[in-house]
N, C-alpha and C positions, 0 to 999 in steps of 0.2 A: 383772289381778286377784291373779292366783295369788302374782306375787311379791309384790305389795302386802300381803298377808295372812301371808305368810312375813317380811315387816321387822316387823310390828305383832307377831308371836310371840316374836322374837328381841329387841325393842325391851321388851316387855312381861317378858322373861323377865333380862333385865339391871336395866331400870331402878329394881328395888327395892335395888340396893346405892347410885345416887346417892342415894334417900330418905333410904338408913341415914345415907350420908356428911354428908349437909345437917340433918338430924335433929342429930347428932352435935356438930356446929356449935352449932347454932342452942341446943343445950343447956349449951353451954358458958357462953353469952352469955344467955339468956333462960329460966333454969328448965324448958323443957322436956323431957320423959321420954325417954329414946331409945329408941327401937326396938329389936328381939334382934339379938344380935351376927349380925356375918359376917365374913370374911376380910377387909375390907375396913374394915369398922370397925374387927377388931383392929387390923389395918394401921395407920390413922390413929392409934388409940390410943397404939401401942406406938410410931411413926415419927414423929410429926403431920403425915403424908403421906398423902393417896392418890388416886386420880385413878381416875374412871367413864368408859367411853367405848361407843357402843352403834354404829349404824348412822349415825346423824345428828350425836349430839353429844360435845364431849369436855370433860370437866370437874374441873379441878383442884378439891381441897379440904385446906387448910394452917391447922391449929387450933394451929402454933407462931406466935411473930412474927415479924414478917417485915420484909424492905427493898425498898420499890419503887424502883426505879432511872430515870432522867429517861429519857419516852419510852415509860414501863410495856416496857420489852425484857425485863429480866428480872428473877426475883423471887426474891431470898434467902433462907432460911428460918436462923433466927439457931439452930438449934438440932435435930439429927434424930440418929436411933439406928442409919442408914443412910444412906447414900451415894445423894443426890437430883440424879438432870438427869433433866430434863422438858421437848419442848420441846412448845406447845400455841397452836393459832391462835383464840384467845377469840373465837369467832363462832359462831351454833348450828347452820346446816344447813351441816357438815363437807363433806358431800357433793357439796356443788356445789363443783367446784372453778371454776368464773367468775366464784364469787363471791370463792372465795378466794384470788385473785391480789389483792385489794386490801384481803386484812387483815394485820396485818404479826404475825409469830410473837412470843409471849412465853418466854422460858427460865425453869422453873424448878430451882434449884441450892442445894446447903449455901453459907451464906457462909466457910465454909473450902474450899471447894472452888478445886482449883487453875486450874479454869476461870471463877472470881469477879476480876472487876477489880480492881482498886487502891482503884479509888475508893469502894466501899463497904464500905471501913475506918475512913471517914468519919464523923462522926458523924451522926446523922439531924438533918434539917432539918425537917422537920414528924412530931409524934408522936402518931397518934391514937387517942383512948382503944374503937375498934368498928372492926367489921371490914367488908374490904373485898372488892369484888366489882369484879372487871377484865374488861372486856368490850373489842370492839368498834367503833365508830361507820364500821366501813367494807363491805365487801362490796358488796351491792346497795341501800344506801342511795342515795336519789335517786327512788325505784321506792317509793310508797306501799305496795303489798300485800308486797315485803319486808320493808322497815321495821317495819310491825304482826305481819309472821309469821314476821321470821327475828330479831327483835331484842326488841319490846315485847310481845311474848305470850312468850317463852322471860326474859325478866328478871323478869313479874311471876311464872314457875314457879320462879324460883329465888332470889326476893328478898324473895316477901309475907308470908313467914314469919317474917321477923328483924322485923315490924311498924316499919319505917323508920328502926332503929337500926343504920345501915348508910353505907357511905361509897361513892361508884361514882366508878372509877380506870374515865378512858375512853382506849382507844387509838387509833389515826387519827384522831386528834379532830377533829371537824366542827362550827364553832358553831352554823351554821344548822341543824344537825340537833338539836342540844341546843337550840335556842330553840326550835323546832317542836314537841318533845317536851319542854319543863319543865313544863306541868303534872303531866304522868305522872311524871317524874324525879324533882319536889317529893311525890308523895305516896308513891313508894316510900321515899325515902328523905328525912329531917328536913334533910339537911345539901347545903351545894353540892358540885356535880358537880368531879371532881378531874380536872384537864389536866394530866400529867405532865410532859409536855415544855414546860414554862412554867418560864422562869429552872431548868431542869436540876436538877430539886431531887431529894431523896431523902424518901419517907414512910414509916413506920413504922407497921406495925399491928399487934396484937395477933392479928390470924387475915384468911384470904383465900379467896376462891374465882375462879376463873382460867375462864372460859368461864362460857356459859350452859347452860338446859338443852332438847332443842325435843325435840314430841311428836309432831306433824300441821300440815297444813296449818290454820292460823285453829283448832287446836282442842288440845284437854287429856285427857287419861288421869289422871282424878281418883286411883285407886289409887298413885298415883306421884309423886302432890306431897304434900312435909309439911304438915295441916293441907287434903288433902282437896278442894284448889280446882277450876272446875269454869266452865265457859264462863258459867254462869251469874254467878258470881263475881264473874269478869274482867270483864262488862256493865256488872254494877254497880260496882265498881270507875272502869271508866270515866265514871259519870254521877255519881258523888260526885266525880270529878277535874276532869271539865267543867262541874259544874253543870248537869248538864241532869234537864230537870226533870219531862219525861214521861216515863212509865214505861213506860204500855200504851197502845194505839194506840185506844183506848176513850175514854181523857183526854184526845184532841185536842176542843178544838169551836171546829172550822169549819164554817162554811155547805159547802162541797166539800172532799171530802177531796185532800191535799193531792198531786200527782203530783211525784219528783224527776226528769227525762231526764238524763242524766248524757255530757251533747255530747263527742265527741272529735276532735281535730285532725288527725293524722298518721294514723293507720291506723285501720283497723274504725269509720270514719266512717260515720255516719247522711246517707246522699246527699239523703232524701226528708225531713229532718227537719223540713221546717215543715208537710209533708203528717201527719207523726206527733204533732206538737204538735197539728193543728185535729183530729184525731180523737178523742185525750185529750179536748177541751176541747168537744168535742163529747157524750162517753162520760159528760162531766160534774165532770170532775179539775178543779183547780185546780192548772197547771202551770208549776212554777219546773223553768228550763234551766239546767245547772249547768255554765260552761266550765273548762277546766282550772287556769286561773290564778284564779279563785275559789277552789282549795283549795286551794291553798298555806298560807291562815291558817286550820291545824287547829283555834285556838281557838274562833274565829267558826260558821266552817265544821261543827264537832260539834254547835251548836246548832242551825243550817240543820235537817242531816238530823234531828234527834230531833223536828222537829215535823210532820216528812211521815209518811202513810200506806201509803204507794208509792214503791219506788225500780226505776228503768227506766234498763238500760244496754248495751252493748253488751259482752261479755267482757272484762275489763282490767281492773287495780286500781285506777281508782276504785270499783269494787263493794266493793272493802275496806272502806269508810265505811257497811257496812251495820252492821259494832258498834256505831255509834252511833243506828240507829234502836231505836223504841220495840216493848216484845214485842208480838205479834198483826201487826206493819208485814207488805207484801206484796214480798219482792223478785223481778223478774223480767229474766234474763238474756237476751239476745237472742246467742243461740250462731253465731259463724259457721260456716265449711265448717271442719271437721276439726279442731279445738278441743272438742269435748264433752270428754275424757276432763278436762283441764282445769279446763273450766266447771266439771264439775259434781265434781271432788273441792277444787279449789282455793276455790272459793263458794255451792255447789248443799249438799256435804252439812253442810258449817259452818255454813247458814243454821238447821238446823233445833233445831242445841244451843242454838240463839241465842234462841230460842222466836219464831224468823218462819218465815213461810210462804215458800213458793219454789216457782216457777214458772218455764222455761224454754220456750224459743221459739226452735226449732232452724229456720237460714233453710234455702229451698231454693236449690239452682245457681244457678237465676234473680232470684237477689237479692243475691248475689255478686259485684262489679266481676269476679272473677276469669275466671267462664264469658266475658266480651267479650276478655278478655285473651286467654286460651289455647283457647279453644273449647270446647264440649261435651265432647268425645269426648277430651281431652289428660288423662293421670294425671293431673293436678292438680285433676280435676273426677272423676274415675272412680277414682283408687287413692290418693288421700293416703299410703298408709303406701309407697309405691313412693317418692314424695317423702322421707319420713322416713328412709329406709334410708341416705337420701345423708349425714345429719347433721343436729344439730339445725340448723345455723347454715340450712343452707337450706330445712330446714321452715319454720322462724321468720321468712324473708325470704319467703317466700309469702305466710302463714298470718295472721301478726302480723302483719308490718310492711308487705305488698302489698293486702291486703286489706280494701273497701270495702263497705258494704252499702246498697240502697235494699228498705226494707221493705213489702213486700205488705201494705198497712194493711188491706184486706179479710180475708187471714188472721191478722193480727196483731188484729185487733177481738176473736177469739174470747179472745185470752189476756186481755185487756185488763179485760173485762167478767165474766170467772174470778176478775181480782186483785179487782175493785170486790166482787166477792159476796164474798169472804175477809173483807174490814173491815169488811163489814156495810153 
């Protein structure tokens, strides 16, 4: 907790520089008044290039014409008063090295640098009249939480104030990812996304941002964003992007409140799911059980989530879909053994910023399959910290990948009754 608070202070002290950089770039194109000058702003004005780094993010801003080569492996600045050379991986959560293995680096150089490739002497294949934002669809894509937390929200933070007058250049291009989030991408940019690897083309832009800004788990710091956007604004943006009609849970007109139960298949599985559903129905809920495959079509699934009053699920990426719930809905997160911290900080704390009610059901050892596997006196049950001391992979193998749940429905009933009271 102390380390996390120290990180927040450091990020807060350095994020102003990033805000000034983006504000300056947007001022060039959108008549936005620039903020007070600072060292980074002076560098940007004098050289056309400046970068901002903190504990999580590494973002560079260029307000001079640039050329982006094939695969976007290099960005060349056509004019600068100082020699530039910077290597950056355009993914928001820089401190997660396991994710960064899947992110290709981008080198930023002067066009006349001795390191410049001879191909850059060629004419531009495509010349654009709006800025580019270069980011990677690598990293932990394939996991819904990481996609929203480390790409979609940072993309909103970094680009919303451009009012869709920019083009996305996506490295480590994944067509399925672009298709999955097409509605969001089209809402943030009025132009088609660019895959720089296609035809080995050289794209030229009047300015560019390389990298995305990260704040916190599913979170925003309003003071560090041009325009002061918040989670409230982001959820409003999502409703607009996906055409979601229900803003507040009181607007749902159903005979019974709809409860969505997120069903898992490989780990943290509810072993007595049918018994849980029977309890939910007994308490007066209309239960919708969601299997993982149904979540793959986000366009349709967002609409389903938006009609629900309660979401119940074990800690995992599926709970990320709380972003689509209407205001006043209830999120019930079932917390497996040893997963209290990620449960709270990944999904619990952000829920309040989303104007949702949040409840936790922390299982007891008797409700975990680990008890049968290891026995009640094993350190896996009695001392999870000792498992974590062996490294995250050892912790993950046991508590994230090796644990299933058999819920005590008598004890769980109390949590569901509370959820029903919260939605009135």
